[in-house]
TORBA-174630 format. One record per residue (C-alpha): y, z, x negated; chain; residue in one letter. Coordinates in nm, 2 decimals. Layout:
residues N
REC,Y,Z,X,A,A
...
***
This chain:
residues 358
REC,12.88,11.40,-15.27,A,M
REC,12.69,11.28,-15.00,A,S
REC,12.40,11.41,-14.86,A,A
REC,12.16,11.17,-15.03,A,K
REC,12.20,11.34,-15.30,A,A
REC,12.03,11.67,-15.20,A,F
REC,11.77,11.42,-15.11,A,D
REC,11.90,11.40,-14.76,A,G
REC,11.76,11.77,-14.71,A,K
REC,12.06,11.92,-14.47,A,Y
REC,12.16,11.58,-14.30,A,S
REC,11.80,11.50,-14.19,A,D
REC,11.73,11.88,-14.09,A,V
REC,12.01,11.84,-13.85,A,N
REC,11.94,11.49,-13.76,A,T
REC,11.60,11.58,-13.67,A,E
REC,11.66,11.90,-13.48,A,E
REC,11.90,11.65,-13.23,A,K
REC,11.66,11.41,-13.24,A,A
REC,11.43,11.67,-13.15,A,T
REC,11.63,11.83,-12.84,A,V
REC,11.71,11.47,-12.72,A,S
REC,11.34,11.37,-12.70,A,H
REC,11.24,11.66,-12.53,A,A
REC,11.57,11.62,-12.26,A,I
REC,11.45,11.25,-12.20,A,I
REC,11.08,11.33,-12.21,A,D
REC,11.18,11.67,-11.93,A,W
REC,11.32,11.40,-11.71,A,F
REC,11.06,11.09,-11.75,A,K
REC,10.78,11.34,-11.65,A,I
REC,11.02,11.47,-11.33,A,T
REC,11.04,11.13,-11.26,A,G
REC,10.74,10.97,-11.24,A,W
REC,10.57,11.33,-11.10,A,V
REC,10.83,11.33,-10.80,A,T
REC,10.75,10.92,-10.77,A,V
REC,10.38,10.95,-10.80,A,I
REC,10.21,11.32,-10.72,A,C
REC,10.52,11.48,-10.56,A,G
REC,10.50,11.18,-10.31,A,F
REC,10.12,11.18,-10.29,A,W
REC,10.10,11.52,-10.23,A,V
REC,10.38,11.59,-10.01,A,F
REC,10.49,11.24,-9.86,A,G
REC,10.31,11.26,-9.55,A,P
REC,10.48,11.61,-9.51,A,A
REC,10.81,11.52,-9.58,A,V
REC,10.85,11.19,-9.36,A,F
REC,10.73,11.44,-9.06,A,I
REC,11.00,11.65,-9.12,A,G
REC,11.25,11.38,-9.21,A,M
REC,11.18,11.18,-8.94,A,S
REC,11.22,11.49,-8.66,A,A
REC,11.55,11.56,-8.81,A,Y
REC,11.64,11.21,-8.77,A,L
REC,11.52,11.19,-8.43,A,F
REC,11.73,11.53,-8.40,A,Y
REC,12.05,11.42,-8.55,A,V
REC,12.05,11.03,-8.47,A,K
REC,11.80,10.99,-8.20,A,F
REC,11.91,10.61,-8.16,A,N
REC,11.94,10.51,-8.54,A,L
REC,11.55,10.66,-8.49,A,A
REC,11.43,10.53,-8.24,A,L
REC,11.52,10.16,-8.41,A,A
REC,11.38,10.22,-8.71,A,V
REC,11.06,10.36,-8.56,A,L
REC,11.06,10.03,-8.39,A,A
REC,11.10,9.79,-8.60,A,I
REC,10.83,9.98,-8.86,A,Y
REC,10.60,9.96,-8.53,A,L
REC,10.62,9.59,-8.53,A,C
REC,10.57,9.59,-8.92,A,W
REC,10.32,9.76,-8.91,A,Y
REC,10.09,9.59,-8.62,A,Y
REC,10.19,9.30,-8.82,A,Y
REC,10.03,9.40,-9.11,A,T
REC,9.79,9.63,-8.95,A,R
REC,9.47,9.42,-9.13,A,D
REC,9.65,9.39,-9.46,A,W
REC,9.45,9.69,-9.61,A,P
REC,9.14,9.56,-9.56,A,E
REC,9.22,9.15,-9.64,A,S
REC,9.36,9.14,-10.00,A,G
REC,9.68,9.39,-9.91,A,C
REC,10.04,9.26,-10.08,A,M
REC,9.97,9.36,-10.48,A,P
REC,10.34,9.30,-10.64,A,M
REC,10.40,9.30,-10.98,A,D
REC,10.75,9.45,-10.94,A,W
REC,10.56,9.75,-10.82,A,V
REC,10.31,9.77,-11.07,A,R
REC,10.56,9.74,-11.37,A,D
REC,10.73,10.03,-11.24,A,G
REC,10.91,10.25,-11.48,A,F
REC,10.74,10.51,-11.34,A,F
REC,10.41,10.42,-11.44,A,Y
REC,10.54,10.34,-11.75,A,R
REC,10.67,10.68,-11.83,A,W
REC,10.29,10.82,-11.71,A,E
REC,10.12,10.60,-11.96,A,C
REC,10.38,10.78,-12.22,A,E
REC,10.28,11.12,-12.08,A,Y
REC,9.90,11.08,-12.15,A,F
REC,9.92,10.83,-12.42,A,N
REC,9.74,10.69,-12.21,A,Y
REC,9.51,10.36,-12.36,A,R
REC,9.23,10.15,-12.22,A,V
REC,8.91,10.09,-12.46,A,V
REC,8.72,9.73,-12.41,A,K
REC,8.39,9.78,-12.57,A,T
REC,8.28,9.39,-12.42,A,A
REC,8.43,9.06,-12.26,A,E
REC,8.46,9.06,-11.92,A,L
REC,8.50,8.63,-11.79,A,P
REC,8.72,8.55,-11.61,A,A
REC,8.42,8.29,-11.46,A,D
REC,8.30,8.60,-11.28,A,R
REC,8.39,8.86,-10.99,A,N
REC,8.29,9.23,-11.10,A,Y
REC,8.24,9.54,-10.93,A,I
REC,8.39,9.83,-11.16,A,I
REC,8.23,10.19,-11.09,A,G
REC,8.55,10.45,-11.16,A,S
REC,8.37,10.80,-11.33,A,H
REC,8.49,11.07,-11.24,A,P
REC,8.70,11.10,-10.97,A,H
REC,8.92,11.38,-11.06,A,G
REC,9.15,11.58,-10.84,A,M
REC,9.35,11.29,-10.82,A,I
REC,9.21,10.93,-10.97,A,C
REC,9.48,10.94,-11.22,A,L
REC,9.28,10.74,-11.43,A,G
REC,9.19,10.46,-11.19,A,M
REC,9.56,10.43,-11.10,A,A
REC,9.73,10.39,-11.45,A,I
REC,9.44,10.16,-11.56,A,S
REC,9.39,9.93,-11.22,A,F
REC,9.72,9.94,-11.06,A,V
REC,9.98,10.01,-11.35,A,A
REC,10.07,9.68,-11.54,A,H
REC,10.17,9.94,-11.89,A,A
REC,9.81,10.00,-11.92,A,S
REC,9.77,9.72,-12.09,A,G
REC,9.48,9.55,-11.84,A,M
REC,9.64,9.24,-11.80,A,R
REC,9.63,9.17,-12.23,A,E
REC,9.25,9.31,-12.26,A,L
REC,9.13,9.15,-12.00,A,Y
REC,9.31,8.78,-11.93,A,P
REC,9.29,8.62,-11.57,A,G
REC,9.13,8.89,-11.40,A,L
REC,9.23,9.02,-11.09,A,K
REC,9.27,9.38,-11.04,A,R
REC,9.21,9.54,-10.76,A,W
REC,9.16,9.89,-10.58,A,T
REC,8.95,10.05,-10.32,A,A
REC,9.01,10.39,-10.13,A,T
REC,8.96,10.55,-9.85,A,I
REC,9.09,10.48,-9.51,A,P
REC,9.35,10.80,-9.45,A,G
REC,9.58,10.69,-9.73,A,Q
REC,9.68,10.41,-9.53,A,F
REC,9.77,10.61,-9.25,A,L
REC,10.10,10.70,-9.35,A,W
REC,10.46,10.48,-9.39,A,P
REC,10.59,10.41,-9.71,A,V
REC,10.27,10.54,-9.85,A,R
REC,10.10,10.27,-9.69,A,R
REC,10.29,10.00,-9.82,A,E
REC,10.31,10.18,-10.18,A,M
REC,9.95,10.16,-10.19,A,M
REC,9.91,9.80,-10.05,A,M
REC,10.19,9.66,-10.29,A,C
REC,9.98,9.84,-10.63,A,G
REC,9.69,9.62,-10.51,A,G
REC,9.51,9.89,-10.34,A,S
REC,9.29,9.90,-10.00,A,G
REC,9.01,10.04,-9.81,A,I
REC,8.70,10.09,-9.97,A,V
REC,8.50,9.90,-9.63,A,S
REC,8.24,9.62,-9.63,A,K
REC,8.54,9.38,-9.52,A,R
REC,8.80,9.45,-9.75,A,N
REC,8.54,9.43,-10.07,A,L
REC,8.38,9.11,-9.92,A,E
REC,8.74,8.96,-9.85,A,W
REC,8.78,9.03,-10.21,A,I
REC,8.49,8.92,-10.39,A,L
REC,8.46,8.59,-10.14,A,R
REC,8.79,8.42,-10.27,A,Q
REC,8.80,8.08,-10.41,A,K
REC,8.93,8.18,-10.74,A,E
REC,8.70,8.37,-10.95,A,T
REC,8.77,8.69,-11.18,A,G
REC,8.84,8.94,-10.91,A,Q
REC,8.76,9.24,-11.04,A,A
REC,8.79,9.56,-10.74,A,V
REC,8.73,9.91,-10.87,A,T
REC,8.56,10.19,-10.63,A,I
REC,8.51,10.54,-10.70,A,V
REC,8.13,10.61,-10.64,A,V
REC,8.15,10.92,-10.65,A,G
REC,8.41,10.96,-10.33,A,G
REC,8.57,11.32,-10.19,A,L
REC,8.21,11.47,-10.30,A,S
REC,8.28,11.41,-10.64,A,E
REC,8.62,11.56,-10.64,A,M
REC,8.50,11.92,-10.45,A,M
REC,8.27,11.95,-10.81,A,M
REC,8.56,11.85,-11.04,A,T
REC,8.63,12.14,-11.32,A,A
REC,8.75,12.10,-11.63,A,P
REC,8.50,12.05,-11.93,A,G
REC,8.29,11.97,-11.68,A,K
REC,8.11,11.60,-11.63,A,H
REC,7.91,11.59,-11.34,A,R
REC,7.91,11.30,-11.08,A,L
REC,7.80,11.19,-10.78,A,K
REC,7.57,10.91,-10.81,A,L
REC,7.23,10.97,-10.74,A,K
REC,7.19,10.87,-10.41,A,H
REC,7.46,10.60,-10.40,A,R
REC,7.33,10.24,-10.39,A,H
REC,7.58,10.11,-10.13,A,G
REC,7.82,9.94,-10.45,A,F
REC,7.48,9.81,-10.58,A,I
REC,7.38,9.63,-10.27,A,K
REC,7.67,9.48,-10.20,A,L
REC,7.68,9.39,-10.64,A,A
REC,7.35,9.18,-10.52,A,L
REC,7.51,9.08,-10.19,A,A
REC,7.81,8.87,-10.32,A,E
REC,7.65,8.82,-10.70,A,G
REC,7.89,9.04,-10.89,A,A
REC,7.84,9.19,-11.18,A,N
REC,7.82,9.58,-11.25,A,L
REC,8.10,9.74,-11.50,A,V
REC,8.08,10.11,-11.58,A,P
REC,8.38,10.29,-11.67,A,M
REC,8.45,10.64,-11.75,A,Y
REC,8.75,10.86,-11.79,A,H
REC,8.80,11.07,-12.07,A,F
REC,9.01,11.34,-11.99,A,G
REC,9.02,11.30,-11.58,A,E
REC,8.87,11.62,-11.49,A,N
REC,9.08,11.84,-11.73,A,D
REC,9.45,11.68,-11.60,A,T
REC,9.42,11.98,-11.35,A,Y
REC,9.26,12.31,-11.23,A,T
REC,9.14,12.30,-10.91,A,P
REC,9.16,12.66,-10.73,A,V
REC,8.81,12.67,-10.65,A,T
REC,8.82,12.72,-11.00,A,G
REC,9.03,13.04,-10.99,A,I
REC,8.93,13.17,-10.69,A,C
REC,8.63,13.47,-10.82,A,P
REC,8.49,13.43,-10.46,A,N
REC,8.19,13.14,-10.48,A,R
REC,8.16,13.10,-10.10,A,L
REC,8.54,13.07,-10.05,A,R
REC,8.52,12.84,-10.32,A,N
REC,8.28,12.60,-10.13,A,M
REC,8.47,12.63,-9.80,A,Q
REC,8.81,12.54,-9.95,A,L
REC,8.68,12.26,-10.16,A,A
REC,8.51,12.14,-9.82,A,E
REC,8.87,12.16,-9.62,A,S
REC,9.01,11.97,-9.87,A,Q
REC,8.78,11.69,-9.88,A,A
REC,8.79,11.72,-9.52,A,H
REC,9.15,11.65,-9.45,A,L
REC,9.17,11.43,-9.72,A,T
REC,8.92,11.20,-9.55,A,N
REC,9.04,11.21,-9.23,A,R
REC,9.46,11.25,-9.24,A,F
REC,9.51,11.11,-9.60,A,G
REC,9.64,11.38,-9.77,A,F
REC,9.58,11.81,-9.85,A,C
REC,9.83,12.07,-9.94,A,F
REC,9.71,12.08,-10.31,A,P
REC,9.39,12.27,-10.40,A,C
REC,9.51,12.22,-10.77,A,H
REC,9.70,12.38,-11.04,A,V
REC,9.89,12.19,-11.31,A,G
REC,10.16,12.27,-11.54,A,S
REC,10.52,12.36,-11.46,A,S
REC,10.82,12.20,-11.49,A,L
REC,11.01,12.51,-11.58,A,L
REC,10.70,12.65,-11.79,A,G
REC,10.63,12.90,-11.48,A,L
REC,10.34,13.09,-11.58,A,P
REC,10.15,13.02,-11.27,A,W
REC,10.14,12.63,-11.32,A,G
REC,10.29,12.34,-11.09,A,G
REC,10.25,12.01,-10.98,A,L
REC,10.25,11.83,-11.34,A,V
REC,9.87,11.73,-11.47,A,P
REC,9.82,11.92,-11.81,A,H
REC,9.95,11.69,-12.05,A,R
REC,9.55,11.59,-12.21,A,V
REC,9.40,11.30,-12.38,A,R
REC,9.31,11.05,-12.11,A,L
REC,9.19,10.73,-12.17,A,E
REC,8.96,10.48,-12.01,A,T
REC,8.61,10.33,-12.17,A,V
REC,8.53,10.02,-12.02,A,I
REC,8.17,9.89,-12.07,A,G
REC,8.03,9.61,-12.09,A,A
REC,7.90,9.41,-11.74,A,P
REC,7.54,9.41,-11.64,A,I
REC,7.50,9.06,-11.48,A,H
REC,7.38,9.06,-11.14,A,V
REC,7.20,8.75,-10.98,A,E
REC,7.29,8.69,-10.62,A,K
REC,6.99,8.83,-10.31,A,N
REC,7.11,8.84,-9.98,A,A
REC,6.79,9.02,-9.90,A,N
REC,6.71,9.22,-10.20,A,P
REC,6.42,9.46,-10.20,A,T
REC,6.43,9.82,-10.23,A,Q
REC,6.25,9.84,-10.58,A,E
REC,6.54,9.60,-10.70,A,E
REC,6.80,9.81,-10.58,A,I
REC,6.69,10.12,-10.72,A,D
REC,6.60,9.89,-11.03,A,G
REC,6.98,9.81,-11.10,A,L
REC,7.09,10.14,-10.99,A,H
REC,6.88,10.28,-11.24,A,A
REC,7.03,10.06,-11.53,A,T
REC,7.37,10.12,-11.40,A,Y
REC,7.34,10.47,-11.47,A,C
REC,7.21,10.46,-11.77,A,E
REC,7.45,10.24,-11.92,A,K
REC,7.74,10.46,-11.76,A,L
REC,7.54,10.75,-11.95,A,I
REC,7.53,10.51,-12.28,A,D
REC,7.91,10.47,-12.23,A,I
REC,7.96,10.88,-12.24,A,F
REC,7.73,10.96,-12.51,A,E
REC,7.87,10.68,-12.76,A,K
REC,8.24,10.80,-12.71,A,H
REC,8.24,11.14,-12.62,A,K
REC,8.29,11.28,-12.98,A,T
REC,8.61,11.11,-13.00,A,N
REC,8.75,11.30,-12.71,A,Y
REC,8.64,11.64,-12.82,A,G
REC,8.32,11.68,-12.61,A,I
REC,8.03,11.87,-12.80,A,G
REC,7.74,11.66,-12.90,A,P
REC,7.54,11.87,-12.64,A,E
REC,7.74,11.82,-12.39,A,E
REC,7.53,11.59,-12.08,A,R
REC,7.67,11.37,-11.77,A,I
REC,7.50,11.58,-11.48,A,V
REC,7.40,11.34,-11.18,A,L
REC,7.39,11.44,-10.85,A,Y
***
């Protein structure tokens, strides 16, 4: 008698168990892959590069010297690229590790309004979190679905100069459409002949990273007016964007250490090293690939989603008054808070929770 005569119970259980085990193994390898490429490379890449370079110079001095000479020529030739459009490449942004990252978080973008390609946009990314996973997925990876949701937009990201100090990471950043968050680079993007340029900036920066804590919604925004001035000067629409779950992807070490003064010193040191040198050994804890109780480099598997708000129309004004700047800033903050309030209950955030602006 076939298994179907028994409603498939025995064979289905067997199949389900095999499928579960098979899926778990595949899932583990996917997690290992994207964490190694993205998180591991980001955090430990510079240190590994220094170690491997020293070893290569020791073992194969002539070869190392030739490689160094070639790279220095390349570096000199491309020295201005991080401030003039980088070198975005679709095959990098379509990378399998980005797809795996989206699968890991079951990531999606929530579209609340159209962003027509006949305008340029400055998109504020909030919150920073520990390593800006939400911004990286939404604006770098094609797997996020942004191309389909907002056809015609050309996506750019802007980050601190220190990220471009290290070979290989520098090229990886530029291939993903990332450049330096400088006036020169942002003006270059927004002054392209073709409209539909959308550049995202983590407005809170490293100061906001220092305030990251699971379950908290603290933003460094009250006195951030630079992006407002730029939007007015270039006539670029402003768009608020909030990453729900970003602050829960890692637990900062400062949240584990009971000594408040030591917490502040550690957070400030981390921010200073990251800003100056482009990396810092991790001062945050995630999950462990091996299930170890003290955690590891893998982000916590939380629900991570990005809600993109409606554009705030901005008329070009080369010489705005302080009152106009403050007015537009207040409107932006209001629209950002509105996104949080409208969508927070969808992500398990209590109705009493509020964004706190610093």
